[in-house]
C-alpha positions in Angstrom: -47.5 44.6 -12.0 -44.9 46.1 -14.4 -41.8 44.0 -15.0 -42.7 41.2 -12.6 -45.6 39.7 -14.5 -45.2 37.2 -17.3 -47.6 36.3 -20.1 -49.4 34.1 -17.6 -50.8 37.3 -15.9 -53.0 37.9 -18.9 -54.6 34.5 -18.4 -55.1 34.9 -14.6 -52.4 32.4 -13.7 -50.1 34.9 -12.0 -50.7 33.6 -8.5 -50.1 30.0 -9.7 -46.8 31.1 -11.1 -45.9 33.0 -7.9 -46.8 30.0 -5.7 -44.7 27.7 -7.9 -41.7 30.1 -7.7 -42.1 30.5 -3.9 -42.2 26.7 -3.4 -39.1 26.4 -5.6 -37.4 29.0 -3.4 -38.4 27.1 -0.3 -36.9 23.9 -1.8 -33.6 25.7 -2.5 -33.6 27.1 1.1 -34.1 23.7 2.5 -31.4 22.3 0.3 -28.9 25.0 1.5 -29.8 24.4 5.2 -29.4 20.6 4.7 -26.0 21.3 3.0 -24.8 23.3 6.0 -26.0 20.6 8.4 -24.1 17.9 6.5 -21.0 20.1 6.6 -21.4 20.5 10.4 -21.7 16.8 10.9 -18.7 16.1 8.7 -16.7 18.7 10.7 -17.9 17.1 14.0 -17.1 13.5 13.0 -14.0 14.0 10.8 -12.8 17.5 11.6 -9.3 16.5 12.9 -8.6 14.2 10.0 -9.8 16.7 7.5 -7.7 19.4 9.2 -4.6 17.1 8.8 -5.4 16.4 5.2 -5.8 20.1 4.5 -2.5 20.9 6.2 -0.7 18.2 4.1 -2.2 19.5 0.9 -1.2 23.1 1.7 2.3 22.1 2.6 2.6 20.1 -0.6 1.3 23.0 -2.7 3.6 25.4 -1.1 6.5 23.1 -1.6 5.6 22.6 -5.3 5.4 26.4 -5.9 8.7 26.9 -4.1 10.4 24.3 -6.1 9.0 25.7 -9.4 10.1 29.3 -8.4 13.6 28.0 -7.6 13.7 26.1 -10.9 12.6 29.2 -12.7 15.3 31.3 -10.9 17.9 28.7 -11.9 16.7 28.9 -15.5 17.0 32.7 -15.4 20.5 32.5 -13.9 21.5 30.0 -16.6 20.2 32.3 -19.4 22.0 35.3 -17.9 25.3 33.3 -17.7 24.9 32.1 -21.2 24.2 35.7 -22.4 27.2 37.0 -20.6 29.4 34.2 -22.1 28.2 34.8 -25.6 28.8 38.6 -25.2 32.5 38.1 -24.1 
């Protein structure tokens, strides 16, 4: 029983601990299955609406990043023009 056993092994409670841990694992597994079932129902009932929302969010995000990259490029161009002007 090396490594797996806790101090409860010495008192003969090892199987009680194992049963408790296995029941906890079972609870977690049920929770995961239920979570997946809920996701399936949401997809079934609201999939098209959620797809549209996701599309809008991705478009907005891409637009924001594009705008920020363009602003950064404009700032870089301004700095370069200022540097050139000061060096004249």
